[in-house]
C-alpha positions in Angstrom: 5.5 209.1 -135.5 8.0 209.8 -138.3 9.7 206.4 -138.4 11.7 207.3 -141.5 13.7 209.8 -139.3 14.6 207.2 -136.7 17.9 205.4 -136.7 18.0 201.6 -137.0 18.9 201.4 -133.3 15.9 203.5 -132.4 13.6 201.4 -134.5 15.0 198.2 -132.9 14.6 199.6 -129.4 11.0 200.8 -130.0 10.1 197.5 -131.6 11.4 195.5 -128.6 9.5 197.8 -126.3 6.2 197.2 -128.2 6.8 193.5 -128.3 7.5 193.4 -124.5 4.5 195.5 -123.7 2.1 193.6 -126.0 3.4 190.1 -125.5 5.1 190.2 -122.2 8.7 189.2 -121.7 8.2 185.5 -122.4 6.1 186.1 -125.5 8.6 188.6 -126.8 11.4 186.0 -126.4 9.2 183.3 -128.1 8.6 185.7 -131.0 12.3 186.6 -131.4 13.4 182.9 -131.3 11.4 182.3 -134.5 14.0 184.3 -136.4 17.0 182.6 -134.9 19.3 181.1 -137.5 19.7 177.3 -137.3 22.9 175.5 -137.0 24.5 172.8 -139.3 23.6 171.8 -142.8 20.2 170.3 -142.8 20.4 169.2 -146.4 23.6 167.2 -145.9 22.4 165.7 -142.7 19.1 164.7 -144.3 20.9 162.9 -147.1 22.9 161.0 -144.4 19.7 160.0 -142.5 17.9 158.8 -145.7 20.9 157.4 -147.5 20.2 153.7 -146.7 16.5 153.8 -146.4 14.6 152.4 -149.3 11.8 154.6 -150.7 9.3 151.8 -150.0 10.1 151.8 -146.3 9.6 155.6 -146.1 6.3 155.4 -147.9 5.2 152.6 -145.5 6.1 154.7 -142.5 4.2 157.6 -143.9 1.1 155.5 -144.5 1.3 154.1 -141.0 1.5 157.5 -139.4 -1.6 158.6 -141.4 -3.6 155.5 -140.7 -5.7 156.1 -137.5 -6.2 152.3 -137.2 -2.5 151.4 -137.3 -2.3 151.4 -133.5 0.3 154.1 -133.3 
């Protein structure tokens, strides 16, 4: 197959056909969702979430989540 001679639309159509055939409709959708653009500004939101949390509290939470004996 001479893919260099295909248009972008033909490449997209053939690619979707292969994904559907190999992964099934649900698998094809799961694959395509991996490339979906997110929404919002994660960096700005993250700064808001962490703004009033002391570093020591964050470290303690991390250690708790890693400790299998913590009861979590």
